[in-house]
C-alpha positions in Angstrom: 0.0 0.0 0.0 1.3 3.4 -0.9 1.5 5.8 2.0 1.0 9.5 1.3 1.3 12.8 3.1 -1.2 14.6 0.8 -4.3 12.3 1.1 -6.6 15.1 2.3 -5.9 17.2 -0.8 -8.3 17.2 -3.8 -7.5 15.6 -7.1 -7.4 17.6 -10.3 -10.0 16.2 -12.8 -10.4 16.6 -16.5 -13.5 17.7 -18.4 -14.9 14.2 -18.1 -14.6 14.3 -14.3 -11.8 11.7 -14.2 -8.4 12.1 -12.6 -6.2 14.1 -14.9 -3.4 12.8 -17.1 -0.3 14.3 -15.6 3.2 14.6 -17.0 6.2 14.7 -14.7 9.5 15.8 -16.1 12.6 15.3 -14.1 11.3 12.0 -12.9 14.7 10.6 -12.1 15.5 13.5 -9.8 15.0 13.8 -6.0 11.7 15.6 -6.1 10.3 13.9 -9.1 10.6 10.3 -7.8 8.7 11.3 -4.6 6.1 13.4 -6.4 5.1 10.5 -8.7 4.3 8.3 -5.6 2.0 11.1 -4.3 0.3 11.5 -7.7 -0.4 7.8 -8.0 -1.9 7.8 -4.5 -4.4 10.3 -5.8 -5.3 8.0 -8.7 -3.7 10.3 -11.3 -2.7 8.8 -14.6 1.0 9.6 -14.7 3.3 9.9 -17.7 7.0 10.6 -17.2 9.6 12.1 -19.6 13.1 10.6 -19.3 16.2 10.8 -21.4 16.9 7.1 -20.8 14.1 4.7 -19.8 16.6 2.3 -18.3 17.3 4.8 -15.6 13.9 4.2 -14.0 13.8 0.4 -14.3 14.4 0.0 -10.6 11.9 2.6 -9.4 9.1 1.1 -7.4 6.4 3.0 -9.4 7.9 2.2 -12.8 5.2 -0.3 -13.8 2.4 2.1 -12.9 3.4 5.0 -15.3 3.6 5.6 -19.0 7.1 6.4 -20.2 8.2 8.8 -23.0 11.9 8.6 -23.8 13.8 11.4 -25.4 15.6 14.7 -25.2 13.7 17.5 -23.4 15.1 20.1 -25.9 13.5 18.3 -28.9 10.0 19.8 -29.6 8.8 16.5 -31.1 9.6 14.6 -27.9 7.9 17.3 -25.8 4.9 17.2 -28.1 4.6 13.4 -27.6 5.0 13.7 -23.9 2.4 16.5 -23.6 -0.2 14.9 -25.9 -3.6 14.8 -24.1 -2.0 15.9 -20.9 -4.1 18.0 -18.5 -1.4 19.0 -16.0 2.4 19.2 -16.3 5.0 19.3 -13.6 8.1 21.1 -14.8 11.1 19.8 -12.7 13.8 20.1 -15.4 17.1 21.9 -14.6 20.6 22.0 -16.0 22.6 22.5 -12.8 25.0 19.8 -13.7 25.8 21.3 -17.1 29.3 22.7 -16.6 29.2 25.6 -19.2 26.5 28.1 -19.8 23.8 26.2 -17.9 21.6 29.4 -17.9 21.2 29.2 -21.7 20.4 25.5 -21.4 17.7 26.2 -18.8 16.3 29.0 -21.0 16.1 26.7 -24.0 14.4 23.9 -22.0 11.7 26.3 -20.7 11.0 28.0 -24.0 10.5 24.7 -25.8 8.3 23.3 -23.1 6.1 26.4 -22.7 5.5 26.7 -26.5 4.6 23.0 -26.9 2.4 23.0 -23.8 0.4 26.0 -25.2 0.0 24.1 -28.6 -1.3 21.0 -26.8 -3.7 23.0 -24.7 -2.3 21.9 -21.3 -4.5 23.3 -18.5 -1.8 24.0 -16.0 2.0 23.9 -15.4 3.4 23.6 -11.9 7.0 24.5 -11.7 9.3 24.1 -8.7 12.0 26.8 -8.7 14.2 28.4 -6.1 13.5 31.2 -3.6 14.9 34.6 -4.6 17.2 36.4 -2.2 15.6 39.3 -0.4 18.1 41.9 -1.7 17.4 40.7 -5.3 21.1 40.1 -5.9 20.8 36.9 -7.8 23.4 34.2 -8.2 23.5 32.6 -11.7 21.6 29.7 -10.2 18.9 31.9 -8.8 18.7 34.0 -11.9 18.2 31.0 -14.1 15.5 29.6 -11.9 13.7 32.9 -11.9 14.0 33.3 -15.6 12.6 29.8 -16.1 9.5 30.7 -14.1 9.0 33.9 -16.0 9.2 32.0 -19.4 6.7 29.5 -18.3 4.3 32.1 -16.9 4.4 34.0 -20.2 3.9 30.9 -22.3 0.1 31.3 -22.3 -0.4 28.3 -20.0 -1.4 29.2 -16.4 1.6 28.4 -14.3 2.1 28.1 -10.6 5.8 28.7 -9.7 6.7 27.5 -6.3 10.0 29.0 -5.0 11.7 26.8 -2.4 14.8 27.5 -0.3 16.8 24.6 1.2 14.8 21.4 1.0 15.3 19.1 4.0 15.0 15.4 3.0 17.3 12.5 2.6 18.7 12.7 -0.9 18.3 16.4 -1.4 21.6 17.9 -2.5 21.2 20.9 -0.2 20.5 18.6 2.8 23.2 16.1 2.0 25.7 19.0 1.8 24.6 20.2 5.2 24.7 16.6 6.6 28.2 15.7 5.4 29.8 19.0 6.5 28.3 18.8 10.0 29.0 15.1 10.5 32.6 15.0 9.2 33.9 18.3 10.5 33.7 18.9 14.3 35.8 22.0 13.8 35.6 24.2 10.7 36.4 27.7 9.4 33.6 28.9 7.2 32.7 31.9 5.0 31.1 34.8 6.9 28.0 34.6 4.8 27.0 31.4 6.5 25.5 33.9 9.0 22.9 34.9 6.4 19.3 33.9 7.0 17.6 30.8 5.3 14.1 29.4 5.5 14.4 25.7 5.0 11.4 23.5 4.2 10.7 19.8 4.7 10.3 17.6 1.6 6.8 16.5 2.8 5.7 20.2 2.8 7.1 20.7 -0.7 5.2 17.7 -2.0 2.0 19.1 -0.3 2.4 22.4 -2.2 3.1 20.6 -5.5 0.0 18.4 -5.2 -2.2 21.2 -3.9 -1.2 23.5 -6.8 -2.9 21.2 -9.3 -6.4 22.2 -8.1 -5.9 26.0 -7.7 -8.0 28.4 -9.8 -6.9 28.2 -13.4 -6.8 32.0 -13.5 -3.8 32.0 -11.1 -0.6 32.6 -13.0 1.8 33.5 -10.3 5.0 32.7 -8.3 4.8 31.8 -4.6 7.5 31.5 -2.0 7.3 28.3 0.0 9.2 28.0 3.3 9.0 26.1 6.6 7.9 27.5 9.9 11.4 28.6 11.0 14.3 30.9 9.9 17.9 30.1 10.6 21.4 31.0 9.6 23.2 28.2 7.8 25.5 28.1 10.9 22.5 27.6 13.1 21.2 24.8 10.8 24.5 23.0 11.2 24.3 23.2 15.0 20.7 22.0 15.1 21.6 19.1 12.8 24.4 18.1 15.1 22.0 18.2 18.0 19.4 16.0 16.3 22.0 13.6 15.0 23.5 13.2 18.5 26.8 14.9 17.7 28.7 17.3 19.9 28.2 21.0 19.3 30.4 22.0 16.3 33.1 24.6 16.6 32.5 27.0 13.7 34.5 30.1 13.0 33.1 32.4 10.2 35.8 34.3 8.3 35.2 36.9 5.6 38.2 35.7 3.5 36.7 32.5 2.2 35.3 33.0 -1.3 32.5 30.9 -2.9 35.1 29.2 -5.2 37.2 28.1 -2.2 34.1 27.1 -0.2 32.7 25.0 -3.1 36.0 23.3 -3.6 36.2 22.4 0.0 32.6 21.1 0.0 33.5 19.0 -3.1 36.4 17.5 -1.1 34.6 16.8 2.2 31.2 15.7 0.8 30.1 13.5 -2.1 28.1 16.4 -3.6 29.6 17.1 -7.1 31.8 20.2 -7.2 29.8 21.7 -10.1 26.6 21.4 -8.1 28.2 22.5 -4.8 29.5 25.7 -6.5 26.0 26.7 -7.6 24.4 25.9 -4.3 27.1 27.8 -2.4 26.6 30.9 -4.6 22.9 30.9 -3.7 23.7 31.1 0.0 25.5 34.4 -0.1 22.3 36.3 0.5 19.4 36.1 2.9 16.8 33.7 1.4 13.5 34.1 3.4 10.0 33.9 2.0 8.5 37.3 1.1 5.1 36.2 2.4 3.0 33.2 3.2 0.3 33.8 0.5 0.5 30.1 -0.6 -0.8 29.0 2.8 -4.1 30.9 2.1 -4.6 28.8 -1.0 -3.3 25.4 0.0 -4.2 24.4 3.6 -1.6 23.0 6.0 -1.9 19.4 7.0 -3.7 18.6 10.3 -0.2 18.4 11.9 0.8 21.8 10.6 4.1 22.6 8.9 7.1 20.4 9.6 9.7 22.0 11.9 13.4 21.7 11.1 14.3 19.3 13.8 11.5 16.9 12.8 12.5 17.2 9.2 16.1 16.3 10.0 15.0 13.4 12.1 12.8 12.0 9.3 15.6 12.5 6.7 17.9 10.4 8.9 15.3 7.6 9.1 17.5 5.1 7.3 19.2 4.4 10.6 16.8 6.0 13.0 15.0 2.7 13.6 18.1 0.6 12.8 16.7 -0.1 9.4 19.3 -1.3 7.0 19.3 -2.2 3.3 17.2 -5.3 3.3 14.2 -3.3 4.6 14.5 0.2 3.1 15.6 -0.7 -0.4 13.1 -3.4 -1.3 10.4 -3.0 -4.0 7.8 -1.6 -1.6 7.3 2.2 -1.3 8.9 3.6 1.9 6.6 5.0 4.6 7.4 8.7 4.3 8.7 11.0 1.5 11.7 11.9 3.7 13.1 8.4 3.7 15.7 7.3 1.2 14.5 5.6 -2.0 16.6 2.9 -3.7 16.9 5.3 -6.6 18.3 8.2 -4.6 21.9 9.3 -5.1 24.6 7.1 -3.4 25.0 9.7 -0.6 21.3 9.7 0.3 20.3 8.8 3.9 22.6 8.4 6.8 26.1 7.4 5.8 26.4 3.6 5.5 29.5 1.7 4.8 29.0 -1.9 3.5 31.3 -4.8 3.1 29.5 -7.2 0.7 30.5 -10.8 -0.1 28.7 -13.4 -2.1 29.6 -17.1 -2.5 28.0 -19.8 -4.6 28.1 -23.2 -3.1 27.2 -26.8 -4.0 25.9 -27.3 -0.5 22.1 -27.1 0.2 20.5 -24.1 1.6 19.7 -26.0 4.8 23.3 -27.2 5.3 24.6 -23.6 4.8 22.0 -22.3 7.2 23.1 -24.7 9.9 26.5 -23.2 9.8 25.2 -19.6 9.7 22.9 -20.1 12.8 25.8 -21.8 14.7 28.1 -18.8 14.3 30.0 -17.4 17.2 30.5 -18.5 20.8 32.8 -21.6 21.0 32.0 -22.3 17.4 34.0 -19.3 16.3 33.5 -17.2 13.2 36.1 -18.3 10.6 39.6 -19.5 10.1 40.5 -16.0 11.4 38.7 -16.4 14.7 41.8 -15.0 16.4 40.9 -11.6 14.8 37.5 -11.7 16.4 39.0 -12.6 19.7 41.4 -9.6 19.4 38.4 -7.4 18.7 36.6 -8.8 21.7 39.6 -8.1 23.9 39.7 -4.5 22.6 36.1 -4.1 23.5 36.7 -5.3 27.0 39.5 -2.8 27.5 37.2 0.1 26.7 34.4 -1.2 28.9 32.4 -3.2 26.4 31.0 -6.7 26.7 33.7 -8.4 24.6 33.1 -12.0 23.6 32.4 -13.2 27.1 28.6 -13.5 26.7 29.0 -16.4 24.2 25.9 -18.3 23.0 22.8 -19.6 24.7 22.7 -22.7 22.6 25.5 -24.1 20.3 23.1 -24.7 17.3 20.0 -22.4 17.5 19.4 -18.7 18.0 16.4 -16.7 19.2 15.4 -13.3 18.0 16.5 -10.7 20.7 19.1 -12.8 22.5 22.7 -11.9 22.9 25.5 -13.6 21.0 29.0 -12.6 22.0 29.0 -8.8 21.4 26.0 -9.0 19.0 22.3 -9.0 19.5 20.1 -11.1 17.2 17.9 -8.5 15.6 16.1 -10.7 13.0 16.0 -14.3 12.1 14.0 -15.9 9.3 15.0 -19.6 8.9 16.6 -20.6 6.5 16.9 -17.3 4.7 18.0 -14.4 6.9 20.0 -13.7 10.0 20.8 -10.2 11.1 23.0 -9.4 14.1 23.3 -5.9 15.6 26.6 -5.0 17.2 26.7 -4.1 20.9 30.5 -3.6 21.1 31.9 -0.1 21.9 32.4 1.9 18.7 31.6 5.4 17.3 28.6 4.2 15.3 26.1 1.5 14.6 26.9 -1.9 13.0 25.2 -5.0 11.7 26.2 -8.3 10.3 23.8 -9.9 8.0 23.5 -13.3 6.2 21.1 -14.3 3.4 20.9 -17.8 2.0 18.9 -18.7 -1.2 18.7 -21.4 -3.8 19.8 -20.6 -7.4 18.1 -21.9 -10.5 20.9 -24.4 -11.3 20.3 -26.0 -7.9 23.3 -24.5 -6.1 23.0 -22.1 -3.2 24.0 -18.5 -2.7 25.3 -17.0 0.5 25.2 -13.2 0.7 27.2 -11.8 3.7 27.0 -8.0 4.4 28.6 -6.0 7.2 26.9 -2.6 7.6 28.4 0.3 9.5 26.7 3.7 10.2 29.5 6.1 11.5 28.8 8.7 14.2 30.7 11.9 13.4 34.2 12.1 12.2 35.4 9.5 14.7 33.0 7.0 13.2 34.5 7.5 9.7 38.0 7.3 11.0 37.1 4.0 12.9 35.9 2.4 9.7 39.0 3.4 7.7 41.3 2.1 10.5 39.6 -1.4 10.7 39.1 -1.8 7.0 42.3 -3.8 6.6 41.0 -6.3 9.2 37.8 -6.7 7.2 39.9 -8.0 4.3 41.1 -10.8 6.6 38.0 -11.8 8.5 35.1 -11.3 6.2 36.3 -13.4 3.2 37.4 -16.2 5.5 34.0 -16.2 7.3 31.9 -16.2 4.2 34.0 -19.0 2.7 33.7 -21.2 5.8 29.9 -20.7 6.1 29.3 -21.4 2.4 31.2 -24.7 2.6 34.8 -24.0 1.8 34.6 -24.8 -1.9 32.6 -21.8 -2.9 33.4 -19.2 -5.6 33.4 -15.6 -4.6 30.9 -13.6 -6.7 31.4 -10.0 -5.6 32.8 -7.7 -2.9 31.9 -4.1 -2.5 
């Protein structure tokens, strides 16, 4: 069942009184992927325009939408995509284009607006960026504003929603904030990080996008959308640290750091691409606060009101908030909230998660492999490198942890919730899945997981994964320091469990 945060909003209908045909551009982007889920929950017929259809093959909603493949600058492709469309969501941008991205954005908007008019589209909804209060626009802001103006002047009624920093796992702005705060307990920053910003939660952005569909067709206007609070970027970093359970960051603003130096540093410290970081940083040089709250008079708030920043950050970190790792959040079902990571988000989405991944194919039966998996630890040991686990247990004892002294309750069977050496059995589903959560002392959270399945050729597959969610800079340093040990213990363990004659399939 698809869960939605916009279920109380009306659905835009066509002349026949049926849910409208909706086109979503930018479907492979952060906003687009979540918007499509909301639209489907409202029974809209959804069509998506993508450059390469293969890029959405893993999306959970892929089978429920119509796909048009092609270049968004080609009028013929746009005409095909807009044919018999009632409502179009314009989420195209060219931020990753290295040269003259403003001209590219202009071209995209002009083609789209012209063809939308020719196809008698009833409404365009465009998500742009909030304009700085002093009207001194960065190239990014200027391009976003010009796109909105082109669409509004196309002859098709257009609602332009101007958002500031969007808070949600996978949002480039949020991931930049997250990585800087987590990895740098001490930092020297540009003085303009003291400027005011009005962040907004992704769930509230989606509410405005869905609600804009049913506004009076005569409205052809831009609206600022922001959350209930205003912060400086520096304050946002400190609040993030508080929510994430990190120590207060030592941040010293200096006037000498230029946007070029700052974006280069961001590109080094975070996984956000430098080209994107440079344009995001340039937009932070000025106060970016909503001019008014006029949109709230047209689109009602949810019964719970606007999402505050602390709540939005907590939801964005939900990948590890409930100790949920990959086997839960990245399956084919649709996650519970729009703030959670999707399998199709950028690799840096959600809380940082390191993974050691081993796969072995074996001639032994699933049941035989499972017997070895369930008997892991205690006096049975872990692998031919059990000495390494004993060393880790001794290290844990030295720092006040439980070490390996707890052992096993039973030499052959495990129960969900019981202790096993310095692990806790978090989930067991015989003979397919065993997940252990680490209770050793470390600057982060860790799991060890085993999956066993039967292949079509009659052989068995063992998948062994070690997950680690670092806590602050110390957490990242810890993973890098013990990585060499992983190369010793994890291959040995997987080989022993799979039968000793297995073939390694992959390691990541």
